[in-house]
KOLPAVEX-367869 format. One record per residue (C-alpha): residue number from 1; residue in one letter; y, x, z. Coordinates in steps of 0.25 Angstrom, whole numbers, plus 5000, padded with zeros to 4 digits. Layout:
<pts>
<k = NUM; r = a; Y = Y; X = X; Z = Z> .
...
</pts>
This chain:
<pts>
<k = 1; r = m; Y = 4510; X = 4539; Z = 5098> .
<k = 2; r = r; Y = 4520; X = 4540; Z = 5086> .
<k = 3; r = a; Y = 4524; X = 4527; Z = 5080> .
<k = 4; r = v; Y = 4522; X = 4526; Z = 5065> .
<k = 5; r = t; Y = 4529; X = 4517; Z = 5055> .
<k = 6; r = v; Y = 4520; X = 4510; Z = 5046> .
<k = 7; r = g; Y = 4524; X = 4509; Z = 5031> .
<k = 8; r = r; Y = 4536; X = 4518; Z = 5032> .
<k = 9; r = p; Y = 4535; X = 4533; Z = 5029> .
<k = 10; r = a; Y = 4542; X = 4542; Z = 5038> .
<k = 11; r = v; Y = 4556; X = 4547; Z = 5033> .
<k = 12; r = k; Y = 4556; X = 4561; Z = 5028> .
<k = 13; r = g; Y = 4567; X = 4571; Z = 5028> .
<k = 14; r = k; Y = 4579; X = 4574; Z = 5037> .
<k = 15; r = p; Y = 4591; X = 4564; Z = 5039> .
<k = 16; r = l; Y = 4604; X = 4569; Z = 5036> .
<k = 17; r = s; Y = 4613; X = 4574; Z = 5048> .
<k = 18; r = r; Y = 4627; X = 4568; Z = 5051> .
<k = 19; r = r; Y = 4633; X = 4581; Z = 5046> .
<k = 20; r = e; Y = 4625; X = 4580; Z = 5033> .
<k = 21; r = v; Y = 4629; X = 4566; Z = 5030> .
<k = 22; r = t; Y = 4643; X = 4569; Z = 5033> .
<k = 23; r = e; Y = 4643; X = 4580; Z = 5024> .
<k = 24; r = l; Y = 4636; X = 4572; Z = 5013> .
<k = 25; r = r; Y = 4646; X = 4561; Z = 5015> .
<k = 26; r = q; Y = 4657; X = 4570; Z = 5012> .
<k = 27; r = v; Y = 4651; X = 4576; Z = 5000> .
<k = 28; r = l; Y = 4648; X = 4562; Z = 4995> .
<k = 29; r = g; Y = 4663; X = 4558; Z = 4998> .
<k = 30; r = q; Y = 4668; X = 4570; Z = 4990> .
<k = 31; r = e; Y = 4659; X = 4567; Z = 4978> .
<k = 32; r = r; Y = 4663; X = 4552; Z = 4978> .
<k = 33; r = q; Y = 4678; X = 4556; Z = 4977> .
<k = 34; r = r; Y = 4675; X = 4566; Z = 4966> .
<k = 35; r = l; Y = 4667; X = 4556; Z = 4958> .
<k = 36; r = m; Y = 4678; X = 4546; Z = 4960> .
<k = 37; r = a; Y = 4688; X = 4555; Z = 4955> .
<k = 38; r = e; Y = 4680; X = 4559; Z = 4943> .
<k = 39; r = l; Y = 4678; X = 4544; Z = 4939> .
<k = 40; r = e; Y = 4693; X = 4542; Z = 4941> .
<k = 41; r = a; Y = 4696; X = 4554; Z = 4931> .
<k = 42; r = m; Y = 4685; X = 4548; Z = 4921> .
<k = 43; r = e; Y = 4692; X = 4534; Z = 4922> .
<k = 44; r = e; Y = 4705; X = 4541; Z = 4919> .
<k = 45; r = h; Y = 4700; X = 4548; Z = 4907> .
<k = 46; r = t; Y = 4692; X = 4536; Z = 4901> .
<k = 47; r = p; Y = 4703; X = 4528; Z = 4895> .
<k = 48; r = e; Y = 4707; X = 4540; Z = 4887> .
<k = 49; r = v; Y = 4693; X = 4541; Z = 4881> .
<k = 50; r = e; Y = 4692; X = 4525; Z = 4879> .
<k = 51; r = e; Y = 4706; X = 4526; Z = 4872> .
<k = 52; r = q; Y = 4701; X = 4537; Z = 4863> .
<k = 53; r = v; Y = 4689; X = 4529; Z = 4859> .
<k = 54; r = g; Y = 4697; X = 4516; Z = 4856> .
<k = 55; r = m; Y = 4706; X = 4524; Z = 4847> .
<k = 56; r = d; Y = 4695; X = 4531; Z = 4840> .
<k = 57; r = i; Y = 4687; X = 4518; Z = 4837> .
<k = 58; r = g; Y = 4698; X = 4507; Z = 4836> .
<k = 59; r = g; Y = 4711; X = 4513; Z = 4836> .
<k = 60; r = g; Y = 4713; X = 4514; Z = 4821> .
<k = 61; r = y; Y = 4712; X = 4529; Z = 4821> .
<k = 62; r = d; Y = 4704; X = 4536; Z = 4810> .
<k = 63; r = e; Y = 4695; X = 4544; Z = 4820> .
<k = 64; r = d; Y = 4684; X = 4553; Z = 4816> .
<k = 65; r = l; Y = 4670; X = 4547; Z = 4820> .
<k = 66; r = a; Y = 4667; X = 4560; Z = 4827> .
<k = 67; r = d; Y = 4680; X = 4558; Z = 4836> .
<k = 68; r = v; Y = 4676; X = 4543; Z = 4839> .
<k = 69; r = a; Y = 4662; X = 4548; Z = 4843> .
<k = 70; r = s; Y = 4667; X = 4559; Z = 4851> .
<k = 71; r = t; Y = 4676; X = 4550; Z = 4859> .
<k = 72; r = t; Y = 4665; X = 4540; Z = 4861> .
<k = 73; r = f; Y = 4656; X = 4551; Z = 4866> .
<k = 74; r = e; Y = 4667; X = 4555; Z = 4876> .
<k = 75; r = r; Y = 4669; X = 4541; Z = 4881> .
<k = 76; r = e; Y = 4654; X = 4539; Z = 4883> .
<k = 77; r = k; Y = 4653; X = 4552; Z = 4890> .
<k = 78; r = s; Y = 4664; X = 4548; Z = 4899> .
<k = 79; r = v; Y = 4658; X = 4535; Z = 4903> .
<k = 80; r = a; Y = 4644; X = 4542; Z = 4905> .
<k = 81; r = l; Y = 4651; X = 4552; Z = 4915> .
<k = 82; r = e; Y = 4659; X = 4541; Z = 4922> .
<k = 83; r = s; Y = 4646; X = 4533; Z = 4924> .
<k = 84; r = s; Y = 4639; X = 4546; Z = 4929> .
<k = 85; r = v; Y = 4650; X = 4549; Z = 4939> .
<k = 86; r = q; Y = 4650; X = 4534; Z = 4944> .
<k = 87; r = h; Y = 4635; X = 4535; Z = 4946> .
<k = 88; r = v; Y = 4637; X = 4547; Z = 4955> .
<k = 89; r = l; Y = 4648; X = 4541; Z = 4962> .
<k = 90; r = t; Y = 4640; X = 4528; Z = 4965> .
<k = 91; r = q; Y = 4629; X = 4537; Z = 4971> .
<k = 92; r = v; Y = 4639; X = 4544; Z = 4980> .
<k = 93; r = e; Y = 4645; X = 4531; Z = 4985> .
<k = 94; r = e; Y = 4631; X = 4526; Z = 4988> .
<k = 95; r = a; Y = 4628; X = 4539; Z = 4996> .
<k = 96; r = l; Y = 4640; X = 4537; Z = 5004> .
<k = 97; r = e; Y = 4636; X = 4522; Z = 5007> .
<k = 98; r = r; Y = 4622; X = 4527; Z = 5011> .
<k = 99; r = i; Y = 4629; X = 4537; Z = 5021> .
<k = 100; r = e; Y = 4637; X = 4525; Z = 5027> .
<k = 101; r = e; Y = 4624; X = 4517; Z = 5027> .
<k = 102; r = g; Y = 4616; X = 4528; Z = 5034> .
<k = 103; r = t; Y = 4606; X = 4529; Z = 5023> .
<k = 104; r = y; Y = 4611; X = 4541; Z = 5016> .
<k = 105; r = g; Y = 4601; X = 4553; Z = 5014> .
<k = 106; r = r; Y = 4589; X = 4544; Z = 5013> .
<k = 107; r = c; Y = 4581; X = 4543; Z = 5000> .
<k = 108; r = l; Y = 4583; X = 4529; Z = 4994> .
<k = 109; r = r; Y = 4568; X = 4530; Z = 4989> .
<k = 110; r = c; Y = 4560; X = 4535; Z = 5001> .
<k = 111; r = g; Y = 4569; X = 4534; Z = 5012> .
<k = 112; r = n; Y = 4568; X = 4549; Z = 5016> .
<k = 113; r = f; Y = 4579; X = 4558; Z = 5019> .
<k = 114; r = i; Y = 4586; X = 4565; Z = 5008> .
<k = 115; r = d; Y = 4587; X = 4580; Z = 5010> .
<k = 116; r = y; Y = 4601; X = 4584; Z = 5014> .
<k = 117; r = a; Y = 4600; X = 4596; Z = 5004> .
<k = 118; r = r; Y = 4598; X = 4585; Z = 4993> .
<k = 119; r = l; Y = 4610; X = 4577; Z = 4998> .
<k = 120; r = k; Y = 4619; X = 4589; Z = 4998> .
<k = 121; r = v; Y = 4616; X = 4591; Z = 4983> .
<k = 122; r = l; Y = 4616; X = 4576; Z = 4979> .
<k = 123; r = p; Y = 4623; X = 4569; Z = 4991> .
<k = 124; r = y; Y = 4620; X = 4555; Z = 4984> .
<k = 125; r = a; Y = 4605; X = 4557; Z = 4982> .
<k = 126; r = t; Y = 4597; X = 4545; Z = 4986> .
<k = 127; r = l; Y = 4583; X = 4550; Z = 4984> .
<k = 128; r = c; Y = 4576; X = 4562; Z = 4991> .
<k = 129; r = i; Y = 4571; X = 4573; Z = 4983> .
<k = 130; r = r; Y = 4557; X = 4567; Z = 4982> .
<k = 131; r = c; Y = 4561; X = 4554; Z = 4978> .
<k = 132; r = k; Y = 4571; X = 4559; Z = 4968> .
<k = 133; r = e; Y = 4560; X = 4568; Z = 4962> .
<k = 134; r = l; Y = 4551; X = 4555; Z = 4961> .
<k = 135; r = e; Y = 4562; X = 4547; Z = 4954> .
<k = 136; r = e; Y = 4564; X = 4558; Z = 4944> .
<k = 137; r = k; Y = 4549; X = 4559; Z = 4941> .
<k = 138; r = t; Y = 4548; X = 4544; Z = 4939> .
<k = 139; r = a; Y = 4560; X = 4544; Z = 4930> .
<k = 140; r = r; Y = 4553; X = 4554; Z = 4920> .
</pts>
């Protein structure tokens, strides 16, 4: 006779092999380095934009309002881009932590295994396709 666990549905999907985890860890590590370099480059550029905004608004220069608006827009765009890159970096670092904890490749919502094909495309994915689709439907 087969034992049945009550109250806990069977986990679906195929767990990642050691080779797959190693490959994805390497991809995540490379992505982490790329994102950190991108953030560093943005931070080096940010003082220039802030300095320009300061000159335009309070530096005593007779700047055209369109120039001030353009500079302000560039600054806001830089801040939004930096925030987006930081968000992805956080997701990558959390995925690397899940690898170390042994929970990588499991859907955070249902507990099923996330398909390797999905993780190859988005190695920091936290949801299986089914749960991601449900989340998107709920958000609409």
